[in-house]
C-alpha positions as CSV (number, residue, x, y, z in Angstrom):
1,M,0.0,0.0,0.1
2,A,1.3,3.4,-1.0
3,K,2.4,5.7,1.6
4,K,-0.1,8.6,2.3
5,I,1.7,11.9,1.5
6,K,0.2,15.0,3.1
7,Q,0.2,17.7,0.5
8,I,-0.5,21.2,1.7
9,A,-0.8,24.5,0.0
10,I,0.1,27.9,1.7
11,Y,-1.5,30.9,0.0
12,G,-1.2,34.6,0.7
13,K,-0.9,38.0,-0.6
14,G,2.5,39.0,-1.9
15,G,4.7,40.7,0.9
16,I,2.5,39.2,3.7
17,G,5.3,37.0,4.9
18,K,4.0,33.7,3.2
19,S,7.3,32.4,2.0
20,T,8.9,33.3,5.4
21,T,6.0,31.3,7.2
22,T,6.2,28.5,4.8
23,S,10.0,27.9,5.0
24,N,9.9,28.1,8.9
25,L,6.9,25.6,8.7
26,T,8.9,23.3,6.5
27,A,12.1,23.6,8.5
28,A,10.1,23.0,11.7
29,L,8.4,19.7,10.1
30,S,12.0,18.5,9.1
31,R,13.2,19.1,12.7
32,Q,10.2,16.9,13.9
33,G,11.4,14.1,11.8
34,Y,9.5,14.3,8.8
35,K,10.7,14.1,5.3
36,V,9.5,17.3,3.6
37,M,9.5,18.9,0.1
38,Q,9.0,22.6,-0.4
39,F,7.5,23.4,-3.8
40,G,7.9,27.1,-4.6
41,C,5.2,28.3,-6.9
42,D,6.0,31.9,-7.3
43,P,7.6,33.0,-10.6
44,K,10.3,35.0,-8.6
45,A,11.6,31.6,-7.5
46,D,12.5,32.8,-4.0
47,S,10.4,30.4,-1.8
48,T,13.4,28.1,-0.9
49,N,16.4,30.5,-0.6
50,T,16.3,30.6,3.2
51,L,16.3,26.8,3.3
52,R,19.7,27.0,1.3
53,D,21.7,29.7,3.0
54,G,20.2,32.3,0.7
55,S,21.1,30.8,-2.5
56,Y,18.7,30.4,-5.5
57,I,18.1,27.2,-7.5
58,P,17.4,26.5,-11.2
59,T,13.7,26.3,-11.7
60,V,11.7,23.6,-13.6
61,L,10.7,26.0,-16.5
62,D,14.1,27.3,-16.8
63,T,15.6,23.8,-17.0
64,L,12.9,22.9,-19.4
65,R,13.7,25.9,-21.7
66,E,17.3,25.1,-21.6
67,K,17.3,21.4,-22.1
68,G,13.9,20.6,-23.7
69,S,13.1,17.9,-21.2
70,V,13.5,17.5,-17.5
71,N,14.2,14.6,-15.2
72,A,12.7,15.6,-11.9
73,H,15.7,14.7,-9.9
74,D,17.7,17.4,-11.8
75,V,15.6,20.2,-10.3
76,I,15.4,18.9,-6.8
77,F,18.0,20.4,-4.5
78,E,18.8,19.7,-0.9
79,G,18.2,22.2,1.8
80,F,18.5,22.6,5.5
81,N,18.1,19.4,7.4
82,G,17.7,17.3,4.2
83,I,14.7,19.2,3.0
84,Y,14.0,18.7,-0.8
85,C,13.6,22.1,-2.6
86,V,11.9,22.7,-5.8
87,E,11.0,26.1,-7.7
88,A,8.6,25.8,-10.5
89,G,9.5,29.1,-12.0
90,G,7.7,31.2,-14.5
91,P,7.8,32.2,-18.1
92,A,10.2,34.6,-19.8
93,P,9.2,38.2,-18.6
94,G,6.2,39.6,-20.3
95,V,5.3,36.2,-22.1
96,G,2.8,33.8,-21.0
97,C,0.9,32.7,-17.9
98,A,2.7,33.2,-14.7
99,G,1.0,30.0,-13.4
100,R,2.3,27.8,-16.0
101,G,5.4,26.7,-14.1
102,I,3.1,25.3,-11.3
103,I,1.1,23.2,-14.1
104,T,4.3,22.1,-15.7
105,A,6.1,21.2,-12.6
106,V,3.4,19.4,-10.8
107,E,2.5,17.3,-14.0
108,L,6.3,16.3,-14.3
109,F,6.5,15.2,-10.8
110,K,3.3,13.2,-10.9
111,Q,4.4,11.5,-14.2
112,Q,7.7,10.5,-12.8
113,K,6.3,9.5,-9.4
114,V,8.8,11.4,-7.5
115,F,7.0,11.7,-4.2
116,D,6.7,8.2,-3.7
117,E,10.1,7.4,-4.9
118,L,11.5,9.8,-2.2
119,D,9.2,8.5,0.5
120,I,8.1,11.9,1.4
121,D,5.8,12.7,4.3
122,F,4.9,16.3,3.3
123,V,4.8,18.3,0.2
124,I,4.3,22.1,1.0
125,Y,3.3,24.3,-2.0
126,D,4.2,28.0,-1.4
127,V,1.6,29.7,-3.8
128,L,1.1,33.4,-4.5
129,G,-2.5,34.2,-3.5
130,D,-3.3,37.6,-5.0
131,V,-2.9,36.6,-8.8
132,V,-5.9,35.6,-10.6
133,C,-4.6,32.8,-12.8
134,G,-5.5,29.2,-13.6
135,G,-1.9,27.9,-12.7
136,F,-2.2,29.4,-9.2
137,A,-5.5,27.7,-8.7
138,M,-4.2,24.3,-9.7
139,P,-3.3,23.2,-6.3
140,I,-6.8,23.8,-5.4
141,R,-8.8,23.1,-8.4
142,E,-7.2,19.7,-9.1
143,G,-7.2,18.6,-5.4
144,I,-3.5,18.3,-5.6
145,A,-3.2,19.9,-2.1
146,K,-5.7,18.3,0.4
147,H,-5.4,21.0,2.8
148,V,-5.1,24.8,2.0
149,F,-3.9,27.5,4.6
150,T,-3.8,31.3,4.0
151,V,-1.3,33.6,5.7
152,S,-3.1,36.9,6.5
153,S,-2.5,39.9,8.7
154,G,-5.2,42.4,9.9
155,D,-4.6,44.5,6.8
156,F,-7.6,45.0,4.3
157,M,-5.8,43.9,1.1
158,S,-4.3,40.8,2.9
159,I,-7.8,39.9,4.1
160,Y,-9.2,40.7,0.6
161,A,-6.8,38.3,-1.0
162,S,-7.7,35.6,1.5
163,N,-11.4,36.2,0.8
164,N,-10.7,35.7,-2.9
165,L,-9.0,32.5,-2.1
166,F,-12.0,31.3,0.0
167,K,-14.2,31.8,-3.2
168,G,-11.9,29.7,-5.2
169,I,-12.0,27.0,-2.5
170,K,-15.8,27.2,-2.3
171,K,-16.1,27.0,-6.2
172,Y,-14.2,23.8,-6.7
173,S,-15.2,22.0,-3.3
174,N,-17.8,20.0,-5.1
175,S,-15.6,18.6,-7.6
176,G,-12.7,17.3,-5.6
177,G,-10.8,20.5,-4.9
178,A,-8.8,21.2,-1.8
179,L,-10.5,22.5,1.3
180,L,-9.7,25.1,3.8
181,G,-7.5,24.2,6.9
182,G,-7.5,27.8,8.3
183,I,-5.7,31.1,8.6
184,I,-2.2,31.6,9.8
185,A,-2.4,35.2,11.3
186,N,0.8,36.7,10.6
187,S,2.5,40.0,11.9
188,I,0.1,40.0,14.8
189,N,1.5,42.4,17.4
190,Q,-1.3,45.0,18.0
191,G,-4.3,43.7,19.8
192,Y,-6.6,45.1,17.3
193,S,-5.0,43.2,14.4
194,R,-5.8,40.0,16.3
195,E,-9.5,41.0,16.7
196,I,-9.8,42.0,13.0
197,V,-8.4,38.5,11.9
198,D,-10.5,36.7,14.4
199,D,-13.7,38.5,13.4
200,F,-12.9,37.8,9.7
201,A,-12.4,34.0,10.5
202,E,-15.7,34.0,12.4
203,R,-17.6,35.5,9.7
204,T,-16.2,33.2,6.9
205,K,-16.7,30.1,9.2
206,T,-13.0,29.1,9.4
207,R,-10.4,29.1,12.2
208,I,-7.1,30.5,13.2
209,I,-4.3,27.9,13.2
210,Q,-1.7,30.0,14.6
211,Y,-0.8,33.6,15.6
212,V,2.6,34.6,14.4
213,P,4.0,37.8,15.8
214,R,6.3,40.3,13.8
215,S,9.8,39.7,15.2
216,I,13.2,41.2,14.5
217,T,14.6,37.6,14.9
218,V,13.0,36.8,11.6
219,T,14.7,39.7,9.9
220,Q,18.1,38.7,11.5
221,S,17.8,35.2,10.3
222,E,16.8,36.1,6.8
223,L,19.8,38.5,6.4
224,K,22.0,35.5,7.3
225,G,20.0,33.6,4.4
226,K,18.4,31.2,6.8
227,T,15.1,30.3,8.6
228,T,14.5,31.3,12.2
229,I,14.2,27.6,12.9
230,E,17.7,27.1,11.7
231,A,19.4,30.4,12.7
232,A,17.7,30.9,16.2
233,P,16.2,27.5,17.1
234,D,15.9,28.6,20.9
235,S,14.1,31.8,20.2
236,E,10.5,32.5,21.1
237,Q,9.8,33.0,17.3
238,A,11.1,29.4,16.6
239,K,8.8,28.2,19.1
240,V,5.7,29.8,17.4
241,Y,6.9,28.1,14.1
242,T,7.4,24.7,15.8
243,Q,3.9,24.9,17.4
244,L,2.5,25.8,13.9
245,A,4.2,22.6,12.5
246,E,2.8,20.5,15.2
247,R,-0.8,21.7,14.5
248,I,-0.5,21.3,10.7
249,A,1.0,17.8,11.2
250,A,-2.0,16.9,13.4
251,H,-4.6,18.6,11.0
252,E,-7.0,16.2,9.4
253,E,-10.2,18.0,8.9
254,S,-10.6,21.0,6.5
255,E,-13.8,22.7,5.6
256,V,-15.6,24.8,2.9
257,P,-15.3,28.4,4.0
258,N,-18.1,30.9,3.6
259,P,-16.5,33.8,1.8
260,L,-18.1,37.4,1.9
261,E,-19.4,39.1,-1.0
262,L,-17.6,42.3,-2.0
263,D,-20.1,44.6,-0.6
264,E,-20.4,42.6,2.5
265,L,-16.6,42.8,2.8
266,R,-16.4,46.4,2.3
267,A,-19.2,47.0,4.8
268,W,-17.3,44.8,7.3
269,A,-14.1,46.7,6.8
270,A,-15.8,50.1,7.2
271,T,-17.1,49.1,10.7
272,W,-13.7,48.1,11.7
273,S,-12.4,51.5,10.5
274,D,-14.9,53.2,12.7
275,R,-13.8,51.0,15.7
276,L,-10.3,51.9,15.2
277,L,-11.1,55.6,15.0
278,Q,-12.8,55.2,18.3
279,L,-9.8,53.4,19.8
280,E,-7.4,56.1,18.5
281,T,-9.4,59.3,19.6
282,G,-11.6,58.0,22.5
283,V,-14.8,59.2,20.8
284,V,-17.7,57.5,19.0
285,V,-18.3,58.6,15.4
286,G,-20.9,61.1,15.6
287,G,-19.5,63.0,18.5
288,A,-20.3,61.1,21.8
289,Q,-17.5,60.2,24.1
290,A,-16.6,56.6,23.8
291,G,-16.6,54.5,27.1
292,I,-13.3,52.8,26.3
């Protein structure tokens, strides 16, 4: 009987800390004894660099353009603690679909049965979550990833991207698509940020898997070209990522989210804008003194 491989997709708006979170998750899983592959699905091909001391690796699409064909083993590179690192890559600048690298790379690995051959426990797909493109939806649409997690802060554009992701998950949920595991709340230092993300999770019928604070330890580690798990394993931030890895390793049941329509999302955001104004000024909109 073939080994059951847990395939997980981490989505998030560009710049939200998605790749930082993913790489630390991957590193923490490997530290817990799992065999892990991180599959970078961003055309910038920078998902795995902190797993390899800051170095970049040839992508699947670049290798395909150069050689005409690809043996999957030629585009798998070893990273921290034996992690398998892959970058799907993208088309030449200004040409083609940015998601083509995901489609090509995933099909290649499926055809060559690489995951089974390497006896992998986890495949973690690091996917850009604010680009509307068929390739980026592939891990959801085709059910390649069984569980999807989104990295989101309390900022509106991050939540907007997550809500769009939820719409995609809901759309494909009846045809074998991946389901939502929950939200990884990133850069949560202010109390109101946590409240905003919590409220969004409640309204969309999902859950918070982990709260990840903003930390200078992450910046220091990345300046060394490393994950926090590798560079500062005894830090409080490393403990947060370790707990995240434990929760995702134990996660079995994902669900169909209940995304908000755009007008609902805008109305919800407006109520939070008013609440934050009250917190800052101590007055209720309309002039009355706030009792806070």
